[in-house]
C-alpha positions in Angstrom: -20.9 -19.5 8.8 -20.1 -15.8 8.2 -16.3 -15.1 8.7 -17.1 -12.4 11.3 -19.4 -14.7 13.3 -16.5 -15.6 15.6 -13.9 -12.7 15.6 -11.3 -14.7 17.6 -11.5 -17.5 15.0 -11.2 -14.9 12.2 -8.1 -13.5 14.0 -6.5 -16.9 14.2 -7.4 -17.5 10.5 -5.6 -14.3 9.4 -2.6 -15.1 11.5 -2.4 -18.6 10.1 -2.6 -17.2 6.5 0.2 -14.9 7.3 2.6 -17.3 9.1 1.8 -20.6 7.3 1.2 -19.4 3.7 2.3 -15.9 2.8 5.6 -15.4 4.7 6.9 -19.0 4.0 6.3 -18.6 0.3 8.5 -15.5 0.2 11.2 -17.0 2.4 11.3 -20.0 0.0 11.1 -18.4 -3.4 12.3 -14.8 -3.2 15.4 -14.2 -1.0 18.5 -13.3 -3.0 21.1 -14.8 -0.8 23.9 -13.9 -3.2 23.4 -10.2 -3.8 21.0 -9.2 -1.1 17.5 -7.9 -1.5 14.5 -9.9 -2.8 13.5 -11.3 -6.1 10.1 -9.9 -7.1 9.8 -10.7 -10.8 8.2 -14.0 -9.7 5.3 -16.0 -11.2 2.6 -17.5 -9.1 4.4 -20.9 -9.0 7.6 -19.3 -7.6 9.5 -19.2 -10.9 11.9 -16.2 -11.0 11.2 -14.5 -14.3 14.0 -11.9 -13.8 16.5 -11.1 -11.1 16.2 -7.4 -11.7 15.0 -5.4 -8.7 12.4 -2.6 -8.6 13.2 -0.3 -5.6 9.5 0.0 -4.8 9.5 -3.7 -4.1 12.8 -3.8 -2.2 11.8 -0.9 0.1 8.3 -2.3 0.7 9.8 -5.7 1.5 12.2 -4.0 3.9 9.2 -2.6 5.7 7.4 -6.0 5.8 10.2 -8.1 7.2 11.1 -5.4 9.7 7.4 -5.2 10.7 7.1 -9.0 11.1 10.0 -8.7 13.5 8.6 -5.7 15.5 4.9 -6.4 15.3 4.5 -10.2 15.1 7.5 -12.0 16.6 11.2 -11.2 16.9 12.3 -14.1 14.8 16.0 -13.9 13.8 15.3 -15.2 10.3 13.0 -12.3 9.5 15.5 -9.7 10.7 18.1 -11.5 8.7 16.0 -11.0 5.5 15.4 -7.4 6.4 19.1 -6.9 7.0 19.9 -8.3 3.5 17.4 -6.0 1.9 18.7 -3.0 3.9 22.3 -3.7 3.0 21.4 -3.8 -0.7 19.3 -0.7 -0.8 21.7 1.3 1.4 24.5 0.4 -1.0 22.7 0.8 -4.3 19.4 2.7 -3.7 20.2 6.4 -4.2 21.9 8.7 -6.7 24.4 11.3 -5.8 21.6 13.8 -4.9 19.9 11.3 -2.5 17.0 10.5 -4.8 16.0 6.8 -4.9 16.5 4.8 -8.0 13.7 3.0 -9.8 15.0 -0.2 -11.3 18.3 -2.1 -10.7 20.0 -5.3 -11.8 20.5 -8.1 -9.4 23.9 -6.8 -8.6 22.7 -3.2 -8.0 23.6 -1.6 -11.3 21.1 1.1 -12.5 18.6 0.2 -15.2 16.4 3.2 -14.5 17.4 6.0 -12.2 15.2 8.2 -10.1 11.9 8.7 -11.9 9.4 8.2 -9.1 9.0 10.0 -5.9 7.0 7.1 -4.7 10.2 5.2 -4.3 11.4 7.9 -1.8 8.2 7.4 0.1 8.6 3.7 0.4 12.2 4.2 1.4 11.1 6.3 4.4 8.6 3.6 5.2 11.1 0.7 5.1 13.9 2.6 6.8 11.6 3.7 9.6 10.5 0.2 10.4 14.0 -1.2 10.1 15.3 1.4 12.5 12.5 0.4 14.9 13.5 -3.2 14.6 17.3 -2.7 15.1 17.6 0.5 17.1 20.4 1.5 14.7 21.2 5.1 13.7 22.2 4.7 10.1 18.7 3.9 8.8 17.4 6.9 10.7 20.0 9.1 9.1 19.1 7.9 5.6 15.4 8.3 6.3 15.9 11.8 7.5 18.0 12.7 4.5 15.2 11.2 2.3 12.5 13.1 4.2 14.3 16.5 3.8 14.9 16.0 0.1 11.4 14.7 -0.6 9.8 17.5 1.3 11.7 20.1 -0.7 10.7 18.5 -4.0 7.1 18.0 -3.0 6.9 21.8 -2.4 7.7 22.3 -6.1 5.1 20.6 -8.3 6.7 19.5 -11.5 10.1 18.9 -9.9 9.5 15.2 -9.5 8.3 12.2 -11.5 5.7 9.6 -10.4 6.4 6.5 -12.5 4.6 4.3 -13.3 1.8 6.9 -13.3 1.8 10.3 -15.0 0.2 13.2 -13.2 -1.8 15.5 -15.5 -0.5 19.0 -16.1 -1.7 21.4 -13.5 -2.8 18.6 -11.2 -1.7 17.0 -7.9 -2.0 13.3 -7.2 -3.8 11.8 -4.3 -1.3 8.9 -4.3 1.5 11.2 -3.5 -0.2 12.7 -0.4 -1.4 9.3 0.6 2.1 7.9 0.8 3.7 10.9 2.4 1.0 11.5 4.9 1.7 8.1 6.4 5.5 7.8 6.0 6.2 11.3 7.3 3.9 10.8 10.2 5.4 7.4 11.2 9.0 8.7 10.9 8.0 11.6 13.1 6.4 9.3 15.7 9.5 7.1 15.8 11.7 10.1 16.5 9.2 12.1 18.6 9.6 14.9 16.1 6.5 17.2 15.9 7.7 19.0 12.8 7.9 15.8 10.8 4.6 14.6 12.1 3.1 17.9 11.1 4.4 17.5 7.6 2.5 14.2 7.4 -0.6 15.7 8.9 -0.5 18.5 6.3 -0.8 15.8 3.6 -3.6 14.1 5.5 -5.6 17.4 5.5 -5.0 17.8 1.8 -6.5 14.3 1.3 -9.6 15.0 3.5 -10.2 18.5 2.3 -9.1 18.6 -1.4 -9.3 15.0 -2.8 -12.3 13.8 -0.7 -15.4 15.2 -2.3 -18.5 14.6 -0.1 -20.8 16.2 -2.7 -19.8 13.3 -5.1 -19.4 10.7 -2.4 -15.9 9.8 -3.6 -12.2 10.6 -3.3 -10.7 11.9 -6.6 -7.3 10.6 -7.7 -6.4 14.0 -9.2 -7.4 17.6 -8.4 -6.0 20.9 -9.5 -2.9 22.3 -7.7 -5.3 24.7 -5.8 -7.6 21.7 -4.8 -10.3 22.4 -7.3 -12.0 19.7 -9.4 -10.6 19.2 -12.9 -13.0 19.2 -15.8 -11.2 16.3 -17.6 -11.4 12.5 -17.7 -8.4 12.3 -15.4 -10.1 14.7 -13.0 -13.0 12.3 -12.7 -11.0 9.2 -12.0 -11.7 7.4 -8.7 -9.4 4.5 -7.7 -11.4 2.9 -4.8 -8.5 0.8 -3.5 -6.4 3.8 -3.2 -9.2 5.7 -1.5 -9.9 2.9 1.0 -6.2 2.3 1.7 -5.7 6.1 2.2 -8.6 6.2 4.7 -7.0 3.7 7.0 -3.7 5.6 6.8 -5.6 8.7 7.9 -7.5 6.9 10.6 -4.2 5.9 12.2 -3.0 9.6 12.1 -6.3 10.9 13.4 -6.4 8.4 16.2 -2.9 9.5 17.3 -4.1 13.1 17.3 -7.5 12.3 19.0 -9.6 13.6 16.1 -12.8 11.6 16.3 -14.7 13.7 13.8 -12.0 13.1 11.1 -12.1 9.4 11.8 -15.8 9.4 11.2 -15.3 11.2 7.9 -12.7 8.5 6.9 -15.1 5.7 7.8 -17.8 7.3 5.7 -15.4 7.5 2.8 -14.5 3.8 3.1 -18.2 3.0 2.9 -18.7 5.2 -0.2 -16.0 3.3 -2.1 -16.9 -0.2 -1.0 -20.5 0.3 -2.0 -19.7 2.0 -5.3 -16.8 -0.2 -6.4 -18.6 -3.5 -5.8 -19.3 -5.2 -9.2 -23.0 -6.0 -9.2 -22.7 -8.5 -12.0 -19.5 -10.5 -11.1 -18.8 -9.5 -7.6 -15.4 -8.2 -6.3 -14.1 -4.6 -6.3 -13.2 -2.9 -9.5 -10.0 -1.0 -9.9 -11.3 2.4 -11.1 -14.5 4.2 -12.1 -15.5 7.6 -13.5 -17.0 9.8 -10.7 -19.6 11.1 -13.2 -20.1 7.7 -14.9 -19.2 9.3 -18.3 -17.9 6.2 -20.0 -14.7 4.3 -19.4 -12.5 5.8 -16.7 -9.1 7.2 -17.6 -7.3 4.4 -15.8 -5.9 1.2 -17.2 -7.5 -2.1 -16.4 -10.4 -0.3 -14.6 -12.8 -3.3 -14.5 -10.2 -5.9 -13.5 -10.0 -7.3 -10.0 -6.7 -6.7 -8.2 -5.6 -8.5 -5.1 -4.4 -5.4 -3.3 -7.8 -3.6 -3.5 -9.4 -6.5 -1.6 -6.7 -6.9 1.1 -6.7 -3.1 1.8 -10.5 -3.2 2.0 -10.6 -6.1 4.5 -8.4 -4.2 6.9 -10.1 -0.9 6.4 -13.5 -2.4 7.2 -12.3 -4.1 10.4 -10.6 -0.9 11.5 -13.8 1.0 10.7 -15.8 -1.5 12.8 -13.3 -1.0 15.7 -14.1 2.7 15.8 -17.8 2.8 15.0 -19.1 -0.7 15.8 -21.7 -0.5 13.0 -22.8 -3.8 11.5 -22.3 -2.7 7.8 -18.6 -2.9 8.4 -18.7 -6.6 9.2 -21.3 -7.3 6.5 -19.1 -5.8 3.8 -16.0 -7.4 5.3 -17.6 -10.8 5.0 -18.8 -10.2 1.5 -15.3 -9.1 0.3 -13.6 -11.9 2.3 -15.7 -14.6 0.7 -15.2 -13.3 -2.8 -11.5 -12.7 -2.4 -10.6 -15.9 -0.5 -12.5 -18.0 -3.1 -10.4 -16.6 -6.0 -7.0 -14.9 -5.2 -5.2 -17.6 -3.1 -3.2 -20.1 -5.2 -3.6 -23.3 -3.2 -1.4 -25.4 -5.5 1.6 -23.1 -4.9 0.7 -20.7 -2.0 0.4 -17.0 -1.8 -2.1 -15.0 -3.8 -2.4 -14.3 -7.5 -2.3 -10.6 -8.2 -4.9 -9.9 -10.9 -8.1 -11.4 -12.1 -10.4 -10.7 -15.0 -13.6 -8.9 -14.3 -15.3 -12.3 -14.1 -12.9 -13.4 -11.4 -10.7 -15.7 -13.5 -6.9 -15.9 -13.6 -5.5 -14.7 -16.9 -2.9 -16.8 -18.7 -0.4 -13.8 -18.8 -0.1 -12.0 -15.5 3.2 -10.1 -14.9 3.1 -8.3 -18.2 -0.4 -6.9 -17.5 0.5 -5.2 -14.2 1.6 -1.5 -13.7 4.9 -2.9 -12.5 5.7 -6.5 -13.6 6.4 -7.7 -10.1 4.9 -9.7 -7.3 6.0 -8.3 -4.0 5.4 -9.1 -0.3 3.5 -6.0 0.7 -0.3 -5.6 0.5 -1.2 -9.1 1.6 1.1 -9.6 4.5 0.6 -6.0 5.7 -3.1 -6.3 5.6 -3.0 -9.7 7.4 -0.8 -8.2 10.2 -3.1 -5.3 10.6 -6.2 -7.5 10.6 -4.7 -9.6 13.4 -3.8 -6.5 15.4 -7.2 -4.8 15.1 -9.1 -8.0 15.9 -6.9 -8.2 19.1 -8.0 -4.7 19.9 -11.7 -5.5 19.2 -11.4 -8.4 21.6 
């Protein structure tokens, strides 16, 4: 039976996966009860490979455990985990200029300082949701300080780094606008601040008008600072998982603003990338491709199959269906669902593995082959939460 045959059953399945598999795995294996924060250098079997802490992971986990509390159920144990993460990042997360560090020891000592503005974006994300969960002012104050500092740096290309990725000279990265469109907008919504929402909306328009290229039926990962296409391998790179994830971010923004035509553009963009990224030989969605099909794309592990691409796609397709009610959304959802759930979950231990070979097999070495050598509670639980919510809306 197709997964979407009974949408109420599908909703219950996603909720069960979230509450009986994914969240318990993290509660069991990852919480650092001594120092605060979360262990994320973790193998699929729950073995902690290192107690160091990437700020990306801490801040995204702060969002997840806060969102579980605000969006799923106000369980004290989830808020307790969020509190432990918050206390750790508030104490150790930033340098003297308010920029967020990249990599810390278990105790909070700096291994690598601020070298990625993405960390600042995830800080705003996590702090916003923690403030929503607690009603406290301090996380709002830190989020606002981060917003002001990040907005100033974003206005000066070249003034910030984007580890673990390098933006080509003379280019701007879709990933930067993707993150800040959403986190600025959500912070603005929390505070009822039109100026902050407008800052997020400005990034949303950059994505739709500069990075999205209807003439190529794709969204480019890099374009020139003036929004023009770059004649280079990097300028041709498409990362379909980023494009699809970005489109549901933008759908949320455009729904709040009542912009139905923009939602339709985002839905069309989701379809481009699902159809193009599907591997006709082995199934699953590839990580990257060259928009002009001129050889290997300038993106590492392009033909591998990553878990997050599939989780983001499942939600984006259900959200697209909610808006347009077109059957292709459910057809592709079911195809991605069946491929992903047959391969990524790790039934002997719980949770999902993060990366597969192109053929859909688990490699022997995993953590060392990822952009960041971490496993964190973000893409999978967030997608499951959103899938449950949108299926409730579909009814």
